[in-house]
C-alpha positions in Angstrom: -3.6 -42.2 -16.4 -2.9 -45.9 -16.4 -0.1 -46.6 -14.0 1.1 -50.1 -13.6 0.9 -51.9 -10.3 4.5 -51.4 -9.4 4.2 -47.6 -9.9 1.1 -47.5 -7.7 2.8 -49.5 -4.9 5.8 -47.2 -5.0 3.6 -44.1 -4.9 1.6 -45.4 -2.0 4.7 -46.5 -0.1 5.9 -42.8 -0.2 2.5 -41.3 0.7 -1.0 -42.6 1.3 -3.7 -40.2 0.2 -6.5 -40.0 2.8 -9.9 -38.2 2.8 -11.0 -37.3 6.3 -14.5 -36.4 7.2 -13.8 -33.3 9.3 -17.3 -33.2 10.5 -20.6 -34.6 9.3 -20.7 -31.9 6.7 -17.2 -31.5 5.2 -14.1 -33.4 4.0 -10.4 -32.7 4.3 -7.6 -34.2 2.3 -4.3 -35.0 3.9 -1.4 -33.0 2.3 0.7 -34.7 -0.3 4.5 -34.3 -0.1 6.1 -31.6 -2.2 8.5 -32.3 -5.1 11.4 -31.1 -3.0 10.7 -33.7 -0.3 11.0 -36.4 -2.9 14.7 -35.5 -3.6 16.2 -37.3 -0.6 14.1 -40.4 -1.5 15.5 -40.4 -5.0 19.1 -40.0 -3.7 18.5 -42.9 -1.4 17.2 -45.1 -4.2 20.0 -44.2 -6.6 23.0 -43.8 -4.3 23.7 -47.5 -4.1 24.5 -47.7 -7.7 27.5 -45.3 -7.2 28.5 -47.1 -4.0 28.6 -50.6 -5.5 30.2 -49.6 -8.8 33.2 -47.6 -7.2 33.8 -49.3 -3.9 36.8 -51.8 -4.2 35.2 -53.9 -1.5 32.5 -54.9 -3.9 34.9 -56.1 -6.6 35.4 -59.3 -4.6 31.7 -60.4 -4.9 30.9 -62.9 -7.6 29.1 -61.5 -10.7 25.8 -63.2 -9.9 25.8 -61.5 -6.4 26.5 -58.1 -8.0 23.6 -58.7 -10.5 21.2 -59.2 -7.5 22.5 -56.1 -5.7 22.2 -54.0 -8.8 18.6 -55.3 -9.5 17.5 -53.5 -6.3 19.1 -50.2 -7.3 17.6 -47.6 -9.5 19.3 -45.5 -12.2 16.5 -43.1 -12.9 14.8 -40.7 -10.5 11.1 -41.0 -9.8 9.0 -38.5 -11.7 7.0 -36.4 -9.2 4.3 -35.7 -11.8 3.6 -39.5 -12.2 3.3 -40.0 -8.4 1.1 -37.0 -8.1 -1.3 -38.4 -10.8 -1.5 -41.7 -8.9 -2.3 -39.8 -5.6 -4.9 -37.7 -7.4 -6.6 -40.8 -8.6 -6.7 -42.2 -5.1 -8.2 -39.0 -3.7 -10.8 -39.0 -6.5 -11.8 -42.6 -5.9 -12.2 -41.9 -2.1 -14.2 -38.8 -2.7 -16.5 -40.4 -5.2 -17.1 -43.3 -2.8 -18.2 -40.8 -0.1 -20.3 -39.0 -2.6 -22.1 -42.2 -3.5 -22.9 -42.8 0.1 -24.3 -39.3 0.5 -26.4 -39.6 -2.7 -27.9 -42.7 -1.2 -28.7 -40.8 2.0 -30.4 -38.1 -0.1 -32.6 -40.8 -1.7 -33.2 -42.6 1.6 -34.1 -39.6 3.8 -37.0 -37.4 3.1 -36.0 -33.7 2.5 -39.0 -32.5 4.5 -38.5 -34.7 7.5 -36.1 -32.2 9.1 -33.5 -35.0 9.3 -30.0 -34.0 10.1 -28.7 -36.9 7.9 -30.3 -35.3 4.9 -28.8 -31.9 5.7 -25.3 -33.4 6.4 -25.4 -35.4 3.1 -26.4 -32.3 1.1 -23.6 -30.2 2.7 -21.0 -32.9 2.4 -21.8 -33.4 -1.3 -21.1 -29.7 -1.8 -17.8 -30.0 0.1 -16.9 -33.1 -2.0 -17.7 -31.3 -5.2 -15.4 -28.4 -4.1 -12.6 -30.8 -3.3 -12.9 -32.5 -6.6 -12.9 -29.2 -8.4 -9.8 -28.1 -6.5 -8.1 -31.4 -7.4 -8.9 -31.1 -11.1 -7.6 -27.5 -11.2 -4.4 -28.5 -9.5 -3.9 -31.5 -11.7 -4.0 -29.4 -14.9 
């Protein structure tokens, strides 16, 4: 999905996807908001349009001021699926970055050296692959 910068900024202002290393061997994703929790946000974004168009107090404002006010209001709700796709891309990029680090550790440390770093990298790559698989299943 190719979201424009404004969509990405909006998605990340609502929720910031984070991948936490639960231990040296596993990763945990923070939980994204549900579609129901987006409803109040949409009401907030769109309610100003009704307020400014029906409130007699606003009729005294000059037209150029009303144009500025209306430019900040939104007439269409945010599509949850679009936000979810942006969040999924953020999760994937963070997971792939961690995976790159662990793959480097696998090259750097000898598998026969009895190094904890090698074991941790191996186990965390498995955890990352499971997380990526879960994300891909939920995305489809």
